[in-house]
VOGU-636179 format. One record per residue: residue number from 1; residue in one letter; x, y, z of N, C-alpha, C in turn. Coordinates in nm, 2 decimals. Atoms other than C-alpha are relative to their C-alpha. Layout:
# residues N
NUM,A,X,Y,Z,X,Y,Z,X,Y,Z
...
***
This chain:
# residues 85
1,M,0.12,0.05,0.05,-1.44,11.19,1.48,0.01,-0.08,-0.13
2,P,-0.01,0.08,0.12,-1.35,11.08,1.12,0.07,-0.14,0.03
3,E,-0.06,0.13,-0.03,-1.13,10.81,1.28,-0.10,-0.11,0.04
4,D,0.10,0.10,-0.05,-1.43,10.65,1.45,-0.08,-0.05,-0.12
5,T,0.08,0.04,0.12,-1.62,10.65,1.12,0.08,-0.10,-0.08
6,F,-0.08,0.09,0.08,-1.33,10.48,0.94,0.01,-0.13,0.07
7,Q,-0.01,0.12,-0.08,-1.30,10.22,1.22,-0.14,-0.08,-0.01
8,G,0.14,0.07,0.01,-1.68,10.15,1.20,-0.02,-0.06,-0.14
9,L,0.01,0.05,0.14,-1.67,10.11,0.82,0.09,-0.12,-0.02
10,F,-0.10,0.11,0.02,-1.36,9.89,0.84,-0.06,-0.13,0.07
11,S,0.06,0.12,-0.07,-1.53,9.66,1.10,-0.12,-0.06,-0.07
12,V,0.11,0.06,0.08,-1.84,9.63,0.89,0.05,-0.07,-0.12
13,G,-0.06,0.06,0.11,-1.63,9.55,0.59,0.06,-0.14,0.03
14,M,-0.06,0.12,-0.04,-1.44,9.28,0.78,-0.11,-0.10,0.03
15,M,0.11,0.09,-0.04,-1.77,9.13,0.91,-0.06,-0.05,-0.13
16,A,0.06,0.05,0.13,-1.91,9.12,0.55,0.09,-0.10,-0.07
17,A,-0.10,0.09,0.06,-1.59,8.95,0.43,-0.01,-0.13,0.07
18,G,0.01,0.12,-0.07,-1.62,8.69,0.70,-0.13,-0.08,-0.03
19,V,0.12,0.06,0.04,-1.98,8.62,0.62,0.01,-0.06,-0.14
20,L,-0.01,0.04,0.14,-1.90,8.60,0.25,0.09,-0.13,-0.01
21,V,-0.09,0.12,0.00,-1.61,8.35,0.31,-0.08,-0.12,0.05
22,F,0.08,0.11,-0.05,-1.85,8.14,0.52,-0.10,-0.06,-0.10
23,F,0.10,0.05,0.10,-2.12,8.12,0.25,0.07,-0.06,-0.12
24,M,-0.07,0.06,0.12,-1.87,8.06,-0.03,0.06,-0.14,0.04
25,S,-0.05,0.13,-0.04,-1.71,7.77,0.17,-0.11,-0.10,0.01
26,V,0.11,0.09,0.00,-2.05,7.62,0.24,-0.05,-0.04,-0.14
27,F,0.04,0.03,0.14,-2.14,7.64,-0.13,0.10,-0.09,-0.06
28,A,-0.10,0.09,0.05,-1.81,7.48,-0.22,-0.02,-0.14,0.05
29,I,0.02,0.13,-0.06,-1.88,7.19,0.02,-0.12,-0.07,-0.06
30,V,0.12,0.06,0.06,-2.23,7.14,-0.12,0.03,-0.04,-0.15
31,A,-0.03,0.04,0.14,-2.10,7.15,-0.48,0.09,-0.12,-0.01
32,A,-0.08,0.12,0.00,-1.84,6.89,-0.39,-0.08,-0.12,0.03
33,C,0.09,0.12,-0.03,-2.11,6.66,-0.25,-0.09,-0.03,-0.11
34,L,0.09,0.02,0.11,-2.33,6.70,-0.55,0.07,-0.02,-0.14
35,I,-0.07,0.00,0.12,-2.06,6.67,-0.81,-0.03,-0.13,-0.09
36,K,0.03,0.12,0.08,-2.15,6.31,-0.91,-0.13,0.01,-0.08
37,A,0.13,-0.02,0.07,-2.50,6.42,-1.02,0.02,0.06,-0.13
38,N,-0.03,-0.07,0.12,-2.38,6.66,-1.28,0.14,0.07,0.00
39,P,-0.14,-0.04,-0.02,-2.00,6.70,-1.30,0.03,0.13,-0.07
40,K,-0.03,-0.12,0.08,-2.00,6.97,-1.57,-0.05,0.13,0.07
41,L,0.06,-0.12,-0.07,-2.24,7.21,-1.39,0.07,0.03,0.13
42,W,-0.07,-0.03,-0.13,-2.08,7.17,-1.05,0.14,0.03,-0.01
43,G,-0.14,-0.04,0.03,-1.73,7.19,-1.20,0.00,0.15,-0.03
44,I,0.01,-0.14,0.04,-1.83,7.53,-1.35,-0.03,0.08,0.13
45,M,0.03,-0.08,-0.13,-1.97,7.64,-1.01,0.12,0.00,0.09
46,L,-0.12,0.00,-0.08,-1.65,7.54,-0.84,0.10,0.10,-0.05
47,I,-0.09,-0.10,0.07,-1.45,7.75,-1.09,-0.05,0.14,0.03
48,I,0.05,-0.13,-0.03,-1.68,8.04,-1.03,0.03,0.04,0.14
49,V,-0.03,-0.03,-0.14,-1.65,8.02,-0.65,0.15,0.03,0.02
50,G,-0.15,-0.02,-0.02,-1.27,7.99,-0.67,0.04,0.13,-0.06
51,G,-0.04,-0.13,0.07,-1.24,8.29,-0.91,-0.06,0.12,0.08
52,V,0.06,-0.11,-0.08,-1.48,8.51,-0.71,0.07,0.01,0.13
53,G,-0.08,-0.01,-0.13,-1.29,8.42,-0.39,0.13,0.07,-0.02
54,F,-0.12,-0.07,0.03,-0.97,8.53,-0.55,-0.02,0.15,-0.02
55,I,0.02,-0.14,0.03,-1.12,8.86,-0.66,-0.04,0.07,0.13
56,L,0.06,-0.07,-0.12,-1.31,8.94,-0.33,0.09,-0.01,0.12
57,I,-0.07,0.02,-0.13,-1.10,8.79,-0.05,0.15,0.00,-0.02
58,Q,-0.14,-0.01,0.04,-0.75,8.78,-0.22,0.09,-0.09,0.09
59,L,-0.10,0.08,-0.06,-0.48,8.66,0.02,-0.05,-0.11,0.09
60,L,0.05,0.10,-0.08,-0.70,8.46,0.25,-0.06,-0.12,-0.08
61,W,0.07,0.10,0.08,-0.84,8.26,-0.04,0.10,-0.08,-0.09
62,I,-0.10,0.06,0.09,-0.51,8.13,-0.19,-0.01,-0.15,-0.01
63,V,0.01,0.15,0.00,-0.52,7.77,-0.08,-0.13,-0.05,-0.04
64,P,0.12,0.05,0.05,-0.89,7.71,-0.11,-0.03,0.03,-0.14
65,G,0.03,-0.04,0.13,-0.91,7.90,-0.43,0.07,-0.08,-0.10
66,V,-0.07,0.09,0.09,-0.64,7.70,-0.60,-0.06,-0.14,0.00
67,L,0.06,0.14,-0.01,-0.79,7.37,-0.48,-0.14,0.00,-0.07
68,L,0.13,-0.01,0.06,-1.14,7.48,-0.60,0.02,0.01,-0.15
69,L,-0.03,-0.02,0.14,-1.00,7.59,-0.94,0.04,-0.13,-0.06
70,I,-0.05,0.13,0.06,-0.81,7.26,-0.99,-0.12,-0.10,0.00
71,S,0.11,0.09,0.00,-1.12,7.05,-0.89,-0.10,0.03,-0.11
72,G,0.10,-0.04,0.10,-1.35,7.25,-1.11,0.05,-0.03,-0.14
73,I,-0.05,0.03,0.13,-1.12,7.22,-1.41,0.00,-0.15,-0.03
74,M,0.01,0.14,0.01,-1.09,6.85,-1.35,-0.14,-0.05,-0.04
75,C,0.14,0.04,0.03,-1.47,6.81,-1.35,-0.04,0.04,-0.14
76,V,0.05,-0.05,0.13,-1.52,7.02,-1.66,0.07,-0.08,-0.11
77,S,-0.07,0.07,0.11,-1.25,6.84,-1.86,-0.01,-0.15,0.01
78,R,0.02,0.15,-0.02,-1.35,6.49,-1.74,-0.09,-0.05,-0.12
79,K,0.07,0.07,0.11,-1.46,6.26,-2.02,-0.09,-0.11,0.06
80,P,0.09,0.11,-0.05,-1.75,6.02,-1.96,0.07,-0.14,-0.03
81,P,-0.06,0.13,0.03,-1.65,5.65,-1.94,-0.05,-0.06,-0.13
82,Y,0.03,0.06,0.13,-1.65,5.48,-2.28,-0.04,-0.15,0.02
83,E,0.04,0.14,-0.01,-1.85,5.16,-2.29,-0.04,-0.05,-0.13
84,D,0.03,0.06,0.13,-1.84,4.96,-2.61,-0.07,-0.13,0.00
85,F,0.05,0.14,-0.01,-1.96,4.63,-2.48,-0.15,0.00,0.02
***
C-alpha cells in the first residue's frame, strides 16, 4: 500500500515538473522576443528564469539555463549606443 502512494506522489511531481518546464520555456521565448523593447528588464527576467530553472529542475536545465543566464547577463551589461553627432 505505501508503495502505491509513493508512486502516485512521484508521478504527480513529475507531471508538475513537466508543466513547470513548459511554462518557463514559453516565458523565456516571450522574453527573447520582447528584449528589444526593454533590454534591462527582460535581461533580468531571463536571469531569473535561468536561475529558478537550475534550482527547481536541476540536471534537465543545464543547457537552457546556461544559455538563458548568458543572454540575460549580456542584456543587463549592454551599453546603449553612443551618438555624439
